[in-house]
FIKOLZA-1660 file (N, C-alpha, C; in steps of 0.1 Angstrom, whole numbers, plus 5000, padded with zeros to 4 digits):
% residues 68
   i   px   py   pz ch aa at
   1 4996 4922 5114  A  M  N
   1 4990 4929 5103  A  M CA
   1 4978 4936 5108  A  M  C
   2 4976 4948 5103  A  M  N
   2 4964 4956 5107  A  M CA
   2 4956 4959 5095  A  M  C
   3 4943 4957 5096  A  R  N
   3 4934 4960 5086  A  R CA
   3 4923 4968 5093  A  R  C
   4 4919 4980 5088  A  F  N
   4 4909 4988 5094  A  F CA
   4 4897 4989 5085  A  F  C
   5 4885 4990 5091  A  L  N
   5 4873 4992 5084  A  L CA
   5 4867 5006 5087  A  L  C
   6 4864 5014 5077  A  K  N
   6 4858 5027 5079  A  K CA
   6 4848 5030 5067  A  K  C
   7 4836 5032 5071  A  D  N
   7 4825 5035 5061  A  D CA
   7 4825 5024 5049  A  D  C
   8 4826 5012 5054  A  D  N
   8 4825 5000 5044  A  D CA
   8 4838 5000 5035  A  D  C
   9 4848 5007 5039  A  K  N
   9 4861 5006 5031  A  K CA
   9 4871 4999 5039  A  K  C
  10 4879 4991 5033  A  V  N
  10 4890 4984 5040  A  V CA
  10 4903 4993 5037  A  V  C
  11 4909 4995 5049  A  L  N
  11 4921 5004 5048  A  L CA
  11 4933 4996 5054  A  L  C
  12 4945 4999 5049  A  Y  N
  12 4958 4993 5054  A  Y CA
  12 4967 5004 5057  A  Y  C
  13 4975 5000 5068  A  D  N
  13 4985 5010 5071  A  D CA
  13 4999 5005 5063  A  D  C
  14 5009 5014 5063  A  I  N
  14 5020 5012 5054  A  I CA
  14 5028 4999 5058  A  I  C
  15 5028 4997 5071  A  E  N
  15 5036 4985 5075  A  E CA
  15 5031 4972 5072  A  E  C
  16 5017 4971 5072  A  T  N
  16 5010 4961 5067  A  T CA
  16 5012 4958 5052  A  T  C
  17 5011 4968 5044  A  M  N
  17 5014 4968 5030  A  M CA
  17 5028 4963 5027  A  M  C
  18 5037 4968 5035  A  R  N
  18 5051 4965 5033  A  R CA
  18 5054 4950 5035  A  R  C
  19 5047 4944 5045  A  K  N
  19 5048 4930 5048  A  K CA
  19 5041 4922 5037  A  K  C
  20 5030 4926 5033  A  I  N
  20 5023 4918 5022  A  I CA
  20 5031 4918 5010  A  I  C
  21 5036 4930 5005  A  L  N
  21 5043 4931 4992  A  L CA
  21 5057 4927 4993  A  L  C
  22 5063 4925 5006  A  N  N
  22 5076 4921 5008  A  N CA
  22 5087 4931 5000  A  N  C
  23 5085 4944 5003  A  V  N
  23 5094 4953 4997  A  V CA
  23 5098 4963 5008  A  V  C
  24 5110 4969 5006  A  P  N
  24 5114 4978 5017  A  P CA
  24 5104 4990 5018  A  P  C
  25 5104 4996 5030  A  K  N
  25 5096 5007 5032  A  K CA
  25 5098 5019 5024  A  K  C
  26 5110 5022 5020  A  A  N
  26 5114 5033 5011  A  A CA
  26 5108 5031 4998  A  A  C
  27 5109 5019 4992  A  K  N
  27 5104 5016 4979  A  K CA
  27 5089 5018 4979  A  K  C
  28 5082 5014 4990  A  L  N
  28 5068 5015 4990  A  L CA
  28 5063 5030 4991  A  L  C
  29 5071 5038 4999  A  Q  N
  29 5068 5052 5000  A  Q CA
  29 5070 5059 4986  A  Q  C
  30 5081 5055 4979  A  R  N
  30 5083 5061 4966  A  R CA
  30 5072 5058 4957  A  R  C
  31 5067 5046 4956  A  E  N
  31 5056 5041 4948  A  E CA
  31 5042 5048 4952  A  E  C
  32 5040 5050 4964  A  L  N
  32 5028 5058 4969  A  L CA
  32 5029 5072 4965  A  L  C
  33 5040 5078 4965  A  K  N
  33 5042 5092 4960  A  K CA
  33 5039 5093 4945  A  K  C
  34 5042 5084 4938  A  K  N
  34 5039 5085 4922  A  K CA
  34 5024 5085 4920  A  K  C
  35 5016 5080 4928  A  H  N
  35 5001 5080 4925  A  H CA
  35 4995 5089 4934  A  H  C
  36 4983 5094 4929  A  N  N
  36 4975 5103 4937  A  N CA
  36 4965 5094 4944  A  N  C
  37 4969 5092 4956  A  I  N
  37 4961 5082 4964  A  I CA
  37 4954 5089 4976  A  I  C
  38 4942 5086 4978  A  E  N
  38 4935 5090 4990  A  E CA
  38 4941 5085 5003  A  E  C
  39 4944 5094 5012  A  I  N
  39 4951 5089 5025  A  I CA
  39 4941 5093 5036  A  I  C
  40 4938 5084 5045  A  T  N
  40 4930 5086 5057  A  T CA
  40 4939 5086 5069  A  T  C
  41 4938 5096 5077  A  R  N
  41 4946 5096 5089  A  R CA
  41 4938 5092 5101  A  R  C
  42 4943 5082 5109  A  Y  N
  42 4936 5077 5119  A  Y CA
  42 4945 5072 5131  A  Y  C
  43 4944 5080 5143  A  K  N
  43 4952 5076 5154  A  K CA
  43 4967 5077 5150  A  K  C
  44 4972 5086 5144  A  N  N
  44 4986 5089 5141  A  N CA
  44 4991 5078 5131  A  N  C
  45 4982 5073 5122  A  L  N
  45 4985 5063 5112  A  L CA
  45 4980 5069 5099  A  L  C
  46 4987 5066 5089  A  F  N
  46 4983 5069 5075  A  F CA
  46 4977 5056 5069  A  F  C
  47 4965 5057 5065  A  L  N
  47 4958 5045 5060  A  L CA
  47 4954 5046 5046  A  L  C
  48 4956 5036 5038  A  Y  N
  48 4954 5036 5024  A  Y CA
  48 4944 5026 5020  A  Y  C
  49 4935 5029 5010  A  P  N
  49 4924 5020 5006  A  P CA
  49 4930 5007 5001  A  P  C
  50 4921 4997 5001  A  E  N
  50 4925 4983 4996  A  E CA
  50 4929 4984 4981  A  E  C
  51 4923 4992 4973  A  M  N
  51 4926 4993 4959  A  M CA
  51 4940 4997 4957  A  M  C
  52 4945 5005 4966  A  T  N
  52 4959 5010 4965  A  T CA
  52 4969 4998 4966  A  T  C
  53 4965 4989 4975  A  L  N
  53 4974 4977 4977  A  L CA
  53 4973 4968 4964  A  L  C
  54 4962 4967 4958  A  F  N
  54 4961 4959 4946  A  F CA
  54 4969 4966 4935  A  F  C
  55 4968 4978 4933  A  I  N
  55 4976 4985 4923  A  I CA
  55 4991 4984 4925  A  I  C
  56 4995 4985 4938  A  L  N
  56 5009 4982 4941  A  L CA
  56 5013 4968 4938  A  L  C
  57 5005 4959 4941  A  M  N
  57 5008 4944 4939  A  M CA
  57 5010 4941 4924  A  M  C
  58 5001 4947 4917  A  E  N
  58 5002 4945 4902  A  E CA
  58 5015 4951 4897  A  E  C
  59 5018 4963 4901  A  Q  N
  59 5030 4970 4897  A  Q CA
  59 5043 4962 4900  A  Q  C
  60 5044 4958 4912  A  I  N
  60 5055 4951 4917  A  I CA
  60 5057 4937 4911  A  I  C
  61 5046 4930 4909  A  V  N
  61 5047 4917 4902  A  V CA
  61 5052 4919 4888  A  V  C
  62 5047 4930 4881  A  I  N
  62 5052 4932 4868  A  I CA
  62 5067 4936 4867  A  I  C
  63 5072 4943 4877  A  E  N
  63 5086 4947 4878  A  E CA
  63 5094 4934 4880  A  E  C
  64 5090 4925 4889  A  K  N
  64 5097 4913 4891  A  K CA
  64 5097 4904 4879  A  K  C
  65 5086 4903 4872  A  I  N
  65 5086 4895 4860  A  I CA
  65 5096 4900 4849  A  I  C
  66 5097 4913 4848  A  N  N
  66 5105 4920 4838  A  N CA
  66 5120 4919 4841  A  N  C
  67 5123 4916 4854  A  K  N
  67 5139 4916 4858  A  K CA
  67 5145 4904 4851  A  K  C
  68 5157 4906 4846  A  P  N
  68 5163 4894 4840  A  P CA
  68 5169 4884 4850  A  P  C
% end
């Protein structure tokens, strides 16, 4: 898992978020497209702020709770 620090911001790459959230990469990419999220590009990686991870965590937990 990779966590990056830039200007006192914690950033995560998509693979790390996928492992933390335990969802397929395609689902994660779809969810990221739905939100207007700040993306930082660093050494050929797309990095997302920590708040993005929390937003997706909340959304996925709610989806799993609502599943019958």
